[in-house]
Backbone as CSV, one residue per row, in Angstrom:
resi,resn,N_x,N_y,N_z,CA_x,CA_y,CA_z,C_x,C_y,C_z
1,UNK,4.682,-35.933,15.413,6.026,-36.290,14.982,6.913,-35.056,15.144
2,UNK,7.985,-35.176,15.878,8.904,-34.035,16.009,9.487,-33.664,14.654
3,UNK,9.790,-32.383,14.470,10.268,-31.936,13.164,11.558,-32.640,12.757
4,UNK,12.429,-32.983,13.708,13.658,-33.679,13.332,13.344,-35.081,12.807
5,UNK,12.339,-35.756,13.360,11.925,-37.066,12.849,11.298,-36.906,11.463
6,UNK,10.523,-35.860,11.286,9.920,-35.590,9.984,11.005,-35.346,8.938
7,UNK,12.034,-34.617,9.305,13.162,-34.389,8.395,13.857,-35.696,8.049
8,UNK,13.999,-36.564,9.027,14.625,-37.859,8.791,13.787,-38.690,7.822
9,UNK,12.472,-38.670,7.996,11.576,-39.418,7.099,11.676,-38.864,5.687
10,UNK,11.575,-37.547,5.538,11.659,-36.967,4.195,13.037,-37.182,3.578
11,UNK,14.081,-37.148,4.385,15.423,-37.445,3.879,15.510,-38.866,3.347
12,UNK,14.912,-39.799,4.063,14.917,-41.197,3.609,14.114,-41.350,2.327
13,UNK,13.027,-40.618,2.220,12.167,-40.707,1.035,12.747,-39.980,-0.175
14,UNK,13.775,-39.181,0.030,14.350,-38.396,-1.065,15.039,-39.261,-2.113
15,UNK,15.415,-40.462,-1.753,16.137,-41.340,-2.677,15.161,-42.279,-3.396
16,UNK,15.215,-42.333,-4.735,14.272,-43.185,-5.481,14.438,-44.681,-5.194
17,UNK,15.644,-45.116,-4.900,15.837,-46.536,-4.569,15.133,-46.875,-3.263
18,UNK,15.238,-45.985,-2.286,14.569,-46.240,-1.006,13.052,-46.212,-1.167
19,UNK,12.545,-45.313,-2.008,11.096,-45.312,-2.251,10.667,-46.615,-2.918
20,UNK,11.471,-47.109,-3.841,11.154,-48.377,-4.517,11.207,-49.543,-3.527
21,UNK,12.151,-49.510,-2.608,12.224,-50.551,-1.580,10.949,-50.549,-0.745
22,UNK,10.513,-49.372,-0.328,9.271,-49.289,0.460,8.087,-49.825,-0.331
23,UNK,8.036,-49.508,-1.607,6.937,-50.001,-2.447,6.950,-51.530,-2.504
24,UNK,8.130,-52.114,-2.613,8.230,-53.573,-2.649,7.811,-54.182,-1.311
25,UNK,8.127,-53.507,-0.220,7.781,-54.029,1.102,6.280,-53.936,1.393
26,UNK,5.549,-53.164,0.610,4.085,-53.130,0.768,3.490,-54.505,0.492
27,UNK,4.168,-55.312,-0.297,3.670,-56.645,-0.644,4.025,-57.690,0.406
28,UNK,4.914,-57.353,1.332,5.289,-58.295,2.388,6.756,-58.185,2.733
29,UNK,7.141,-58.899,3.771,8.514,-58.882,4.253,9.445,-59.546,3.240
30,UNK,10.647,-58.979,3.095,11.618,-59.502,2.137,13.014,-59.499,2.743
31,UNK,13.855,-60.392,2.219,15.257,-60.431,2.631,16.033,-59.379,1.841
32,UNK,17.254,-59.137,2.252,18.118,-58.187,1.541,18.311,-58.641,0.095
33,UNK,18.545,-59.923,-0.089,18.732,-60.454,-1.442,17.509,-60.267,-2.305
34,UNK,16.330,-60.487,-1.740,15.081,-60.301,-2.497,14.871,-58.819,-2.828
35,UNK,15.232,-57.961,-1.899,15.088,-56.522,-2.149,16.078,-56.045,-3.209
36,UNK,17.241,-56.648,-3.252,18.291,-56.230,-4.180,17.985,-56.629,-5.623
37,UNK,17.265,-57.715,-5.828,17.146,-58.319,-7.161,16.756,-57.357,-8.298
38,UNK,15.838,-56.420,-8.140,15.515,-55.571,-9.294,16.458,-54.388,-9.514
39,UNK,17.406,-54.191,-8.613,18.277,-53.025,-8.679,19.672,-53.401,-9.174
40,UNK,20.291,-52.487,-9.874,21.664,-52.690,-10.359,22.651,-52.106,-9.349
41,UNK,22.525,-52.537,-8.103,23.418,-52.078,-7.036,23.866,-53.285,-6.227
42,UNK,24.920,-53.109,-5.479,25.460,-54.200,-4.673,24.588,-54.452,-3.442
43,UNK,24.779,-55.616,-2.857,24.070,-55.938,-1.619,24.460,-54.980,-0.490
44,UNK,25.747,-54.590,-0.363,26.086,-53.597,0.670,25.373,-52.252,0.452
45,UNK,25.174,-51.877,-0.803,24.457,-50.617,-1.074,23.003,-50.727,-0.617
46,UNK,22.370,-51.862,-0.888,20.993,-52.069,-0.423,20.960,-52.059,1.097
47,UNK,21.946,-52.680,1.716,22.007,-52.687,3.190,22.116,-51.273,3.744
48,UNK,22.871,-50.411,3.069,22.981,-49.007,3.518,21.635,-48.303,3.379
49,UNK,20.927,-48.562,2.268,19.582,-47.982,2.100,18.649,-48.469,3.219
50,UNK,18.723,-49.745,3.535,17.878,-50.297,4.591,18.205,-49.670,5.942
51,UNK,19.466,-49.392,6.176,19.864,-48.749,7.434,19.254,-47.353,7.546
52,UNK,19.244,-46.612,6.440,18.625,-45.270,6.437,17.123,-45.393,6.694
53,UNK,16.471,-46.334,6.022,15.027,-46.523,6.207,14.707,-46.945,7.645
54,UNK,15.548,-47.803,8.198,15.346,-48.243,9.579,15.555,-47.071,10.540
55,UNK,16.559,-46.246,10.291,16.814,-45.080,11.134,15.676,-44.075,11.115
56,UNK,14.954,-44.036,10.002,13.801,-43.132,9.879,12.526,-43.759,10.439
57,UNK,12.616,-45.013,10.878,11.442,-45.691,11.425,10.511,-46.229,10.357
58,UNK,10.957,-46.244,9.103,10.103,-46.679,7.997,10.110,-48.188,7.794
59,UNK,11.112,-48.864,8.332,11.143,-50.320,8.289,11.651,-50.838,9.630
60,UNK,11.326,-52.080,9.898,11.937,-52.794,11.014,12.554,-54.052,10.418
61,UNK,13.520,-54.604,11.120,14.208,-55.790,10.613,14.194,-56.859,11.693
62,UNK,13.883,-58.079,11.262,13.855,-59.213,12.177,14.649,-60.349,11.570
63,UNK,15.070,-61.228,12.435,15.824,-62.389,11.977,14.909,-63.601,12.064
64,UNK,14.817,-64.322,10.976,14.028,-65.555,10.944,14.929,-66.641,10.385
65,UNK,15.295,-67.583,11.226,16.278,-68.626,10.888,17.583,-67.928,10.497
66,UNK,18.038,-68.122,9.256,19.279,-67.466,8.830,19.015,-66.208,8.020
67,UNK,17.756,-65.903,7.773,17.408,-64.743,6.942,17.094,-63.540,7.819
68,UNK,17.453,-62.378,7.326,17.096,-61.123,7.985,16.041,-60.452,7.127
69,UNK,14.830,-60.331,7.655,13.696,-59.798,6.904,13.475,-58.328,7.220
70,UNK,13.102,-57.584,6.190,12.722,-56.177,6.357,11.207,-56.088,6.279
71,UNK,10.639,-55.263,7.144,9.184,-55.107,7.257,8.831,-53.622,7.187
72,UNK,7.849,-53.274,6.386,7.394,-51.887,6.263,6.727,-51.443,7.556
73,UNK,7.118,-50.280,8.033,6.478,-49.629,9.184,5.847,-48.345,8.649
74,UNK,4.553,-48.367,8.428,3.884,-47.286,7.701,3.515,-46.072,8.550
75,UNK,3.565,-46.170,9.861,3.136,-45.047,10.710,3.852,-43.739,10.388
76,UNK,5.184,-43.738,10.213,5.824,-42.463,9.875,5.350,-41.890,8.538
77,UNK,4.949,-42.753,7.610,4.419,-42.264,6.334,3.076,-41.575,6.538
78,UNK,2.256,-42.125,7.435,0.965,-41.512,7.708,1.166,-40.144,8.355
79,UNK,2.128,-40.050,9.251,2.400,-38.770,9.906,2.950,-37.746,8.909
80,UNK,3.796,-38.184,7.983,4.307,-37.274,6.955,3.181,-36.838,6.025
81,UNK,2.283,-37.757,5.706,1.134,-37.428,4.858,0.239,-36.399,5.541
82,UNK,0.029,-36.544,6.834,-0.783,-35.578,7.579,-0.136,-34.198,7.535
83,UNK,1.183,-34.156,7.640,1.889,-32.872,7.570,1.705,-32.246,6.193
84,UNK,1.823,-33.058,5.148,1.650,-32.556,3.778,0.206,-32.142,3.493
85,UNK,-0.750,-32.772,4.148,-2.168,-32.488,3.897,-2.505,-31.028,4.180
86,UNK,-1.816,-30.423,5.121,-2.078,-29.004,5.397,-1.794,-28.148,4.162
87,UNK,-0.782,-28.505,3.412,-0.441,-27.743,2.218,-1.414,-28.033,1.085
88,UNK,-1.952,-29.214,1.052,-2.990,-29.513,0.057,-4.216,-28.638,0.315
89,UNK,-4.581,-28.488,1.583,-5.704,-27.611,1.933,-5.426,-26.188,1.464
90,UNK,-4.206,-25.718,1.652,-3.827,-24.374,1.212,-4.035,-24.237,-0.295
91,UNK,-3.524,-25.219,-1.065,-3.654,-25.137,-2.520,-5.102,-25.284,-2.971
92,UNK,-5.878,-26.131,-2.317,-7.294,-26.257,-2.656,-8.016,-24.923,-2.462
93,UNK,-7.738,-24.250,-1.342,-8.356,-22.951,-1.086,-7.887,-21.914,-2.108
94,UNK,-6.625,-21.951,-2.486,-6.099,-21.015,-3.483,-6.780,-21.228,-4.830
95,UNK,-6.961,-22.474,-5.219,-7.628,-22.761,-6.492,-9.094,-22.351,-6.450
96,UNK,-9.743,-22.517,-5.301,-11.136,-22.082,-5.170,-11.234,-20.566,-5.349
97,UNK,-10.310,-19.808,-4.734,-10.313,-18.349,-4.894,-10.072,-17.967,-6.353
98,UNK,-9.180,-18.668,-7.023,-8.908,-18.404,-8.432,-10.137,-18.703,-9.277
99,UNK,-10.825,-19.807,-8.998,-12.059,-20.141,-9.725,-13.109,-19.052,-9.542
100,UNK,-13.240,-18.544,-8.312,-14.207,-17.475,-8.045,-13.846,-16.211,-8.817
101,UNK,-12.576,-15.870,-8.849,-12.125,-14.695,-9.575,-12.391,-14.850,-11.067
102,UNK,-12.091,-15.991,-11.628,-12.339,-16.225,-13.055,-13.827,-16.178,-13.375
103,UNK,-14.658,-16.734,-12.506,-16.111,-16.694,-12.724,-16.615,-15.253,-12.688
104,UNK,-16.101,-14.452,-11.773,-16.480,-13.039,-11.678,-16.061,-12.295,-12.940
105,UNK,-14.869,-12.528,-13.418,-14.384,-11.852,-14.621,-15.189,-12.264,-15.857
106,UNK,-15.617,-13.486,-15.922,-16.380,-13.966,-17.068,-17.806,-13.409,-17.062
107,UNK,-18.330,-13.076,-15.902,-19.691,-12.532,-15.809,-19.752,-11.049,-16.159
108,UNK,-18.640,-10.370,-16.152,-18.634,-8.929,-16.427,-18.939,-8.704,-17.903
109,UNK,-19.905,-7.829,-18.195,-20.236,-7.548,-19.590,-19.132,-6.709,-20.264
110,UNK,-18.940,-6.938,-21.537,-18.010,-6.131,-22.314,-16.556,-6.506,-22.125
111,UNK,-16.306,-7.596,-21.578,-14.890,-7.957,-21.376,-14.550,-9.212,-22.098
């Protein structure tokens, strides 16, 4: 994933409403009205959130009869998770070094 696409994904994920929309889409495709129902925002506001998510590649939208459905596209999330995993490895190694240091200090007599 190019860094500019990664920035776009993280930018889209920065908003709690957009994260909640993605969580709802994990259960299946939904219309704008269905996505709006739990939020205290207007339908145009939800549409703007959907546009950001679509621009980040996190959702796709299709038309079925008169309804426009939003569908979760999880691939960019997997790529963002892979990027974050490198930092988890860093912290795991840091905690292991700290555990070793604490064990060494505890074994020293008279301390």
